[in-house]
DOFIGU-707450 format. One record per residue: residue in one letter; chain; x, y, z of N, C-alpha, C in turn. Coordinates in pm, 1 decimal, always signed. Layout:
<sites>
{resn:A, chain:A, nxx:X, nyy:Y, nzz:Z, caxx:X, cayy:Y, cazz:Z, cxx:X, cyy:Y, czz:Z}
...
</sites>
This chain:
<sites>
{resn:X, chain:A, nxx:+5400.9, nyy:+488.9, nzz:+1500.4, caxx:+5270.8, cayy:+553.0, cazz:+1521.4, cxx:+5180.8, cyy:+536.2, czz:+1398.6}
{resn:X, chain:A, nxx:+5238.9, nyy:+556.8, nzz:+1282.5, caxx:+5159.4, cayy:+545.3, cazz:+1160.4, cxx:+5110.3, cyy:+402.8, czz:+1140.5}
{resn:X, chain:A, nxx:+5195.3, nyy:+304.9, nzz:+1173.4, caxx:+5155.9, cayy:+165.5, cazz:+1159.5, cxx:+5039.4, cyy:+131.1, czz:+1250.3}
{resn:X, chain:A, nxx:+5043.7, nyy:+181.8, nzz:+1373.7, caxx:+4935.7, cayy:+156.1, cazz:+1468.7, cxx:+4806.0, cyy:+218.8, czz:+1419.8}
{resn:X, chain:A, nxx:+4814.8, nyy:+341.0, nzz:+1371.0, caxx:+4696.0, cayy:+409.6, cazz:+1320.1, cxx:+4640.5, cyy:+336.2, czz:+1198.1}
{resn:X, chain:A, nxx:+4728.6, nyy:+285.7, nzz:+1113.6, caxx:+4685.2, cayy:+211.6, cazz:+996.2, cxx:+4611.9, cyy:+83.8, czz:+1033.9}
{resn:X, chain:A, nxx:+4663.6, nyy:+13.2, nzz:+1134.4, caxx:+4596.2, cayy:-108.3, cazz:+1180.9, cxx:+4459.0, cyy:-75.0, czz:+1237.3}
{resn:X, chain:A, nxx:+4453.4, nyy:+32.6, nzz:+1316.4, caxx:+4327.0, cayy:+72.8, cazz:+1377.2, cxx:+4225.8, cyy:+111.7, czz:+1269.6}
{resn:X, chain:A, nxx:+4271.5, nyy:+188.1, nzz:+1170.7, caxx:+4182.5, cayy:+229.4, cazz:+1062.2, cxx:+4133.6, cyy:+107.6, czz:+984.2}
{resn:X, chain:A, nxx:+4221.3, nyy:+11.4, nzz:+963.3, caxx:+4181.3, cayy:-110.1, cazz:+892.6, cxx:+4075.5, cyy:-187.1, czz:+969.0}
{resn:X, chain:A, nxx:+4090.7, nyy:-195.2, nzz:+1101.4, caxx:+3990.4, cayy:-264.4, cazz:+1182.5, cxx:+3857.3, cyy:-191.6, czz:+1179.0}
{resn:X, chain:A, nxx:+3862.3, nyy:-59.6, nzz:+1188.5, caxx:+3739.0, cayy:+19.4, cazz:+1186.1, cxx:+3668.0, cyy:+2.0, czz:+1052.5}
{resn:X, chain:A, nxx:+3744.2, nyy:+7.7, nzz:+944.2, caxx:+3684.6, cayy:-5.7, cazz:+811.0, cxx:+3625.7, cyy:-145.1, czz:+791.6}
{resn:X, chain:A, nxx:+3697.5, nyy:-247.9, nzz:+837.5, caxx:+3644.5, cayy:-383.5, cazz:+819.8, cxx:+3519.4, cyy:-404.0, czz:+905.2}
{resn:X, chain:A, nxx:+3517.1, nyy:-349.1, nzz:+1026.4, caxx:+3397.7, cayy:-359.9, cazz:+1110.4, cxx:+3280.5, cyy:-286.4, czz:+1045.2}
{resn:X, chain:A, nxx:+3309.9, nyy:-171.2, nzz:+984.5, caxx:+3206.7, cayy:-92.9, cazz:+916.6, cxx:+3149.3, cyy:-172.0, czz:+799.0}
{resn:X, chain:A, nxx:+3236.7, nyy:-236.5, nzz:+722.7, caxx:+3192.1, cayy:-315.9, cazz:+607.8, cxx:+3107.0, cyy:-433.7, czz:+653.8}
{resn:X, chain:A, nxx:+3149.6, nyy:-499.8, nzz:+762.0, caxx:+3073.2, cayy:-613.4, cazz:+813.7, cxx:+2935.3, cyy:-567.9, czz:+860.1}
{resn:X, chain:A, nxx:+2929.0, nyy:-454.7, nzz:+930.8, caxx:+2798.9, cayy:-407.2, cazz:+978.6, cxx:+2709.8, cyy:-365.1, czz:+861.8}
{resn:X, chain:A, nxx:+2768.1, nyy:-303.6, nzz:+760.6, caxx:+2689.2, cayy:-267.9, cazz:+642.1, cxx:+2635.1, cyy:-392.9, czz:+573.2}
{resn:X, chain:A, nxx:+2717.2, nyy:-497.0, nzz:+565.8, caxx:+2672.7, cayy:-621.9, cazz:+503.4, cxx:+2558.8, cyy:-683.9, czz:+583.4}
{resn:X, chain:A, nxx:+2569.3, nyy:-681.2, nzz:+716.2, caxx:+2462.5, cayy:-736.5, cazz:+799.9, cxx:+2333.3, cyy:-657.3, czz:+782.9}
{resn:X, chain:A, nxx:+2344.8, nyy:-525.0, nzz:+783.4, caxx:+2225.5, cayy:-441.4, cazz:+766.9, cxx:+2163.8, cyy:-464.8, czz:+629.2}
{resn:X, chain:A, nxx:+2248.3, nyy:-472.1, nzz:+526.7, caxx:+2198.5, cayy:-498.6, cazz:+392.3, cxx:+2127.4, cyy:-632.4, czz:+382.9}
{resn:X, chain:A, nxx:+2183.4, nyy:-733.1, nzz:+447.9, caxx:+2119.6, cayy:-864.5, cazz:+448.6, cxx:+1984.7, cyy:-862.2, czz:+517.4}
{resn:X, chain:A, nxx:+1976.7, nyy:-791.6, nzz:+629.4, caxx:+1849.1, cayy:-783.1, cazz:+700.9, cxx:+1744.4, cyy:-709.0, czz:+618.5}
{resn:X, chain:A, nxx:+1785.5, nyy:-601.3, nzz:+553.3, caxx:+1692.1, cayy:-524.9, cazz:+469.3, cxx:+1642.6, cyy:-611.1, czz:+353.8}
{resn:X, chain:A, nxx:+1734.4, nyy:-687.4, nzz:+293.4, caxx:+1697.7, cayy:-774.0, cazz:+181.3, cxx:+1599.4, cyy:-881.4, czz:+226.5}
{resn:X, chain:A, nxx:+1626.4, nyy:-942.1, nzz:+342.1, caxx:+1536.0, cayy:-1045.8, cazz:+392.9, cxx:+1398.9, cyy:-988.2, czz:+426.6}
{resn:X, chain:A, nxx:+1396.1, nyy:-869.8, nzz:+486.5, caxx:+1266.4, cayy:-812.0, cazz:+521.6, cxx:+1189.7, cyy:-771.5, czz:+396.0}
{resn:X, chain:A, nxx:+1260.8, nyy:-729.4, nzz:+291.2, caxx:+1193.7, cayy:-697.4, cazz:+165.3, cxx:+1133.3, cyy:-823.0, czz:+103.5}
{resn:X, chain:A, nxx:+1206.9, nyy:-933.3, nzz:+108.2, caxx:+1152.9, cayy:-1059.8, cazz:+57.1, cxx:+1029.6, cyy:-1101.9, czz:+135.9}
{resn:X, chain:A, nxx:+1036.0, nyy:-1086.2, nzz:+267.3, caxx:+923.7, cayy:-1125.9, cazz:+351.8, cxx:+802.2, cyy:-1037.6, czz:+323.1}
{resn:X, chain:A, nxx:+824.9, nyy:-908.4, nzz:+302.1, caxx:+714.2, cayy:-817.5, cazz:+272.6, cxx:+649.8, cyy:-853.4, czz:+139.4}
{resn:X, chain:A, nxx:+733.3, nyy:-888.7, nzz:+40.5, caxx:+679.2, cayy:-926.5, cazz:-90.0, cxx:+594.5, cyy:-1052.5, czz:-77.8}
{resn:X, chain:A, nxx:+644.8, nyy:-1148.8, nzz:+1.3, caxx:+571.7, cayy:-1273.7, cazz:+20.9, cxx:+439.2, cyy:-1246.9, czz:+92.3}
{resn:X, chain:A, nxx:+440.6, nyy:-1160.8, nzz:+192.9, caxx:+318.6, cayy:-1128.7, cazz:+267.2, cxx:+218.0, cyy:-1058.5, czz:+176.4}
{resn:X, chain:A, nxx:+267.9, nyy:-971.3, nzz:+86.5, caxx:+178.7, cayy:-901.4, cazz:-5.5, cxx:+111.1, cyy:-1000.5, czz:-99.8}
{resn:X, chain:A, nxx:+186.7, nyy:-1098.9, nzz:-147.6, caxx:+128.0, cayy:-1201.6, cazz:-234.7, cxx:+19.8, cyy:-1279.6, czz:-160.9}
{resn:X, chain:A, nxx:+47.9, nyy:-1317.8, nzz:-36.5, caxx:-50.1, cayy:-1393.5, cazz:+41.4, cxx:-174.8, cyy:-1309.9, czz:+66.6}
{resn:X, chain:A, nxx:-156.2, nyy:-1180.8, nzz:+91.7, caxx:-270.4, cayy:-1092.4, cazz:+116.0, cxx:-356.3, cyy:-1081.7, czz:-9.6}
{resn:X, chain:A, nxx:-292.8, nyy:-1065.0, nzz:-125.3, caxx:-369.6, cayy:-1058.1, cazz:-250.5, cxx:-446.1, cyy:-1187.8, czz:-274.7}
{resn:X, chain:A, nxx:-380.5, nyy:-1300.7, nzz:-247.7, caxx:-444.6, cayy:-1429.8, cazz:-267.2, cxx:-565.9, cyy:-1443.6, czz:-174.9}
{resn:X, chain:A, nxx:-551.5, nyy:-1402.3, nzz:-50.5, caxx:-661.7, cayy:-1411.7, cazz:+45.4, cxx:-775.8, cyy:-1318.5, czz:+5.9}
{resn:X, chain:A, nxx:-742.6, nyy:-1198.6, nzz:-42.9, caxx:-847.2, cayy:-1104.6, cazz:-84.1, cxx:-923.4, cyy:-1157.2, czz:-204.8}
{resn:X, chain:A, nxx:-853.7, nyy:-1219.6, nzz:-299.1, caxx:-921.8, cayy:-1270.4, cazz:-418.3, cxx:-1013.5, cyy:-1388.0, czz:-383.8}
{resn:X, chain:A, nxx:-977.9, nyy:-1464.1, nzz:-282.7, caxx:-1063.4, cayy:-1576.0, cazz:-241.0, cxx:-1192.9, cyy:-1527.5, czz:-177.7}
{resn:X, chain:A, nxx:-1183.7, nyy:-1419.2, nzz:-102.8, caxx:-1300.3, cayy:-1370.4, cazz:-28.1, cxx:-1379.5, cyy:-1265.2, czz:-105.0}
{resn:X, chain:A, nxx:-1347.4, nyy:-1246.8, nzz:-229.3, caxx:-1423.9, cayy:-1154.8, cazz:-310.9, cxx:-1370.7, cyy:-1017.8, czz:-298.3}
</sites>
């Protein structure tokens, strides 16, 4: 019983880590995209006065 529970807990923990990594990656990519968009917006504003 303990072995089965240990395997199950290991799977749950690894799935949790994978999902956290995916969420972290998405947040990082969206932050990069927002920074890039902000730079483009500043550049466009400076061109138009």
